[in-house]
mmCIF file of the C-alpha atoms, coordinates in Angstrom:
data_MODEL
# 
_entry.id   MODEL 
# 
loop_
_atom_site.group_PDB 
_atom_site.id 
_atom_site.type_symbol 
_atom_site.label_atom_id 
_atom_site.label_alt_id 
_atom_site.label_comp_id 
_atom_site.label_asym_id 
_atom_site.label_entity_id 
_atom_site.label_seq_id 
_atom_site.pdbx_PDB_ins_code 
_atom_site.Cartn_x 
_atom_site.Cartn_y 
_atom_site.Cartn_z 
_atom_site.occupancy 
_atom_site.B_iso_or_equiv 
_atom_site.pdbx_formal_charge 
_atom_site.auth_seq_id 
_atom_site.auth_comp_id 
_atom_site.auth_asym_id 
_atom_site.auth_atom_id 
_atom_site.pdbx_PDB_model_num 
ATOM 1  C CA . MET A 1 1  ? 12.133  -40.398 -1.794 1.00 0.00 ? 1  MET A CA 1 
ATOM 2  C CA . ALA A 1 2  ? 13.522  -37.064 -3.024 1.00 0.00 ? 2  ALA A CA 1 
ATOM 3  C CA . VAL A 1 3  ? 16.347  -35.723 -0.919 1.00 0.00 ? 3  VAL A CA 1 
ATOM 4  C CA . PRO A 1 4  ? 18.225  -32.469 -1.619 1.00 0.00 ? 4  PRO A CA 1 
ATOM 5  C CA . LYS A 1 5  ? 21.781  -33.058 -2.769 1.00 0.00 ? 5  LYS A CA 1 
ATOM 6  C CA . ARG A 1 6  ? 23.108  -29.901 -1.100 1.00 0.00 ? 6  ARG A CA 1 
ATOM 7  C CA . LYS A 1 7  ? 22.027  -27.504 1.624  1.00 0.00 ? 7  LYS A CA 1 
ATOM 8  C CA . THR A 1 8  ? 20.096  -24.493 0.311  1.00 0.00 ? 8  THR A CA 1 
ATOM 9  C CA . THR A 1 9  ? 22.224  -21.383 0.761  1.00 0.00 ? 9  THR A CA 1 
ATOM 10 C CA . SER A 1 10 ? 20.972  -18.444 2.783  1.00 0.00 ? 10 SER A CA 1 
ATOM 11 C CA . MET A 1 11 ? 21.010  -16.297 -0.365 1.00 0.00 ? 11 MET A CA 1 
ATOM 12 C CA . LYS A 1 12 ? 18.728  -18.685 -2.255 1.00 0.00 ? 12 LYS A CA 1 
ATOM 13 C CA . ARG A 1 13 ? 16.477  -19.000 0.775  1.00 0.00 ? 13 ARG A CA 1 
ATOM 14 C CA . GLY A 1 14 ? 16.335  -15.217 1.187  1.00 0.00 ? 14 GLY A CA 1 
ATOM 15 C CA . ASN A 1 15 ? 15.558  -14.657 -2.502 1.00 0.00 ? 15 ASN A CA 1 
ATOM 16 C CA . ARG A 1 16 ? 12.720  -17.151 -2.296 1.00 0.00 ? 16 ARG A CA 1 
ATOM 17 C CA . ARG A 1 17 ? 11.290  -15.425 0.792  1.00 0.00 ? 17 ARG A CA 1 
ATOM 18 C CA . SER A 1 18 ? 11.689  -11.895 -0.545 1.00 0.00 ? 18 SER A CA 1 
ATOM 19 C CA . GLY A 1 19 ? 7.989   -11.662 -1.333 1.00 0.00 ? 19 GLY A CA 1 
ATOM 20 C CA . HIS A 1 20 ? 6.963   -12.580 2.206  1.00 0.00 ? 20 HIS A CA 1 
ATOM 21 C CA . SER A 1 21 ? 7.579   -9.109  3.626  1.00 0.00 ? 21 SER A CA 1 
ATOM 22 C CA . LYS A 1 22 ? 4.652   -6.784  4.314  1.00 0.00 ? 22 LYS A CA 1 
ATOM 23 C CA . GLU A 1 23 ? 4.192   -3.921  1.934  1.00 0.00 ? 23 GLU A CA 1 
ATOM 24 C CA . SER A 1 24 ? 4.260   -0.452  3.427  1.00 0.00 ? 24 SER A CA 1 
ATOM 25 C CA . VAL A 1 25 ? 1.092   1.579   2.961  1.00 0.00 ? 25 VAL A CA 1 
ATOM 26 C CA . THR A 1 26 ? 1.410   4.277   0.315  1.00 0.00 ? 26 THR A CA 1 
ATOM 27 C CA . TYR A 1 27 ? -0.101  7.730   0.705  1.00 0.00 ? 27 TYR A CA 1 
ATOM 28 C CA . VAL A 1 28 ? -0.399  10.568  -1.793 1.00 0.00 ? 28 VAL A CA 1 
ATOM 29 C CA . GLU A 1 29 ? -0.919  14.254  -1.104 1.00 0.00 ? 29 GLU A CA 1 
ATOM 30 C CA . SER A 1 30 ? -4.183  15.829  -2.223 1.00 0.00 ? 30 SER A CA 1 
ATOM 31 C CA . LYS A 1 31 ? -3.644  18.704  -4.646 1.00 0.00 ? 31 LYS A CA 1 
ATOM 32 C CA . GLU A 1 32 ? -6.541  20.732  -3.251 1.00 0.00 ? 32 GLU A CA 1 
ATOM 33 C CA . THR A 1 33 ? -6.128  20.318  0.510  1.00 0.00 ? 33 THR A CA 1 
ATOM 34 C CA . GLY A 1 34 ? -2.611  18.954  0.959  1.00 0.00 ? 34 GLY A CA 1 
ATOM 35 C CA . GLU A 1 35 ? -3.980  16.085  3.058  1.00 0.00 ? 35 GLU A CA 1 
ATOM 36 C CA . LEU A 1 36 ? -2.564  12.580  2.745  1.00 0.00 ? 36 LEU A CA 1 
ATOM 37 C CA . HIS A 1 37 ? -4.852  9.812   1.511  1.00 0.00 ? 37 HIS A CA 1 
ATOM 38 C CA . ARG A 1 38 ? -4.548  6.386   -0.100 1.00 0.00 ? 38 ARG A CA 1 
ATOM 39 C CA . PRO A 1 39 ? -4.173  6.407   -3.884 1.00 0.00 ? 39 PRO A CA 1 
ATOM 40 C CA . HIS A 1 40 ? -7.312  5.306   -5.775 1.00 0.00 ? 40 HIS A CA 1 
ATOM 41 C CA . HIS A 1 41 ? -9.401  5.858   -2.626 1.00 0.00 ? 41 HIS A CA 1 
ATOM 42 C CA . VAL A 1 42 ? -11.848 8.582   -1.644 1.00 0.00 ? 42 VAL A CA 1 
ATOM 43 C CA . ASP A 1 43 ? -10.315 11.474  0.309  1.00 0.00 ? 43 ASP A CA 1 
ATOM 44 C CA . LEU A 1 44 ? -12.417 11.282  3.483  1.00 0.00 ? 44 LEU A CA 1 
ATOM 45 C CA . LYS A 1 45 ? -11.718 14.877  4.489  1.00 0.00 ? 45 LYS A CA 1 
ATOM 46 C CA . THR A 1 46 ? -13.159 16.404  1.303  1.00 0.00 ? 46 THR A CA 1 
ATOM 47 C CA . GLY A 1 47 ? -15.189 13.473  -0.037 1.00 0.00 ? 47 GLY A CA 1 
ATOM 48 C CA . MET A 1 48 ? -13.634 13.912  -3.491 1.00 0.00 ? 48 MET A CA 1 
ATOM 49 C CA . TYR A 1 49 ? -12.503 11.131  -5.827 1.00 0.00 ? 49 TYR A CA 1 
ATOM 50 C CA . ARG A 1 50 ? -11.019 11.830  -9.262 1.00 0.00 ? 50 ARG A CA 1 
ATOM 51 C CA . GLY A 1 51 ? -12.325 15.400  -9.230 1.00 0.00 ? 51 GLY A CA 1 
ATOM 52 C CA . ARG A 1 52 ? -15.908 14.469  -8.333 1.00 0.00 ? 52 ARG A CA 1 
ATOM 53 C CA . GLN A 1 53 ? -17.788 14.882  -5.057 1.00 0.00 ? 53 GLN A CA 1 
ATOM 54 C CA . ILE A 1 54 ? -18.607 11.352  -3.848 1.00 0.00 ? 54 ILE A CA 1 
ATOM 55 C CA . LEU A 1 55 ? -19.239 11.817  -0.108 1.00 0.00 ? 55 LEU A CA 1 
ATOM 56 C CA . GLU A 1 56 ? -20.300 14.712  2.067  1.00 0.00 ? 56 GLU A CA 1 
ATOM 57 C CA . PRO A 1 57 ? -17.249 16.565  3.474  1.00 0.00 ? 57 PRO A CA 1 
ATOM 58 C CA . ARG A 1 58 ? -16.460 15.764  7.100  1.00 0.00 ? 58 ARG A CA 1 
ATOM 59 C CA . GLU A 1 59 ? -15.617 18.373  9.722  1.00 0.00 ? 59 GLU A CA 1 
ATOM 60 C CA . ASP A 1 60 ? -14.686 16.100  12.655 1.00 0.00 ? 60 ASP A CA 1 
ATOM 61 C CA . PHE A 1 61 ? -11.043 15.492  11.654 1.00 0.00 ? 61 PHE A CA 1 
# 
């Protein structure tokens, strides 16, 4: 049976687990309205995506 020869150091363990943390959500500012929205997503306030009108603009924000 395979048994580790030495104890894994906390640095090695931490480097292995470095990808386990949650990523923080990124927001970008709209050039037209100044509102924050997710990159590569439709701006729900204006309904615009990549310069085109995709959805009807919403007024209830």
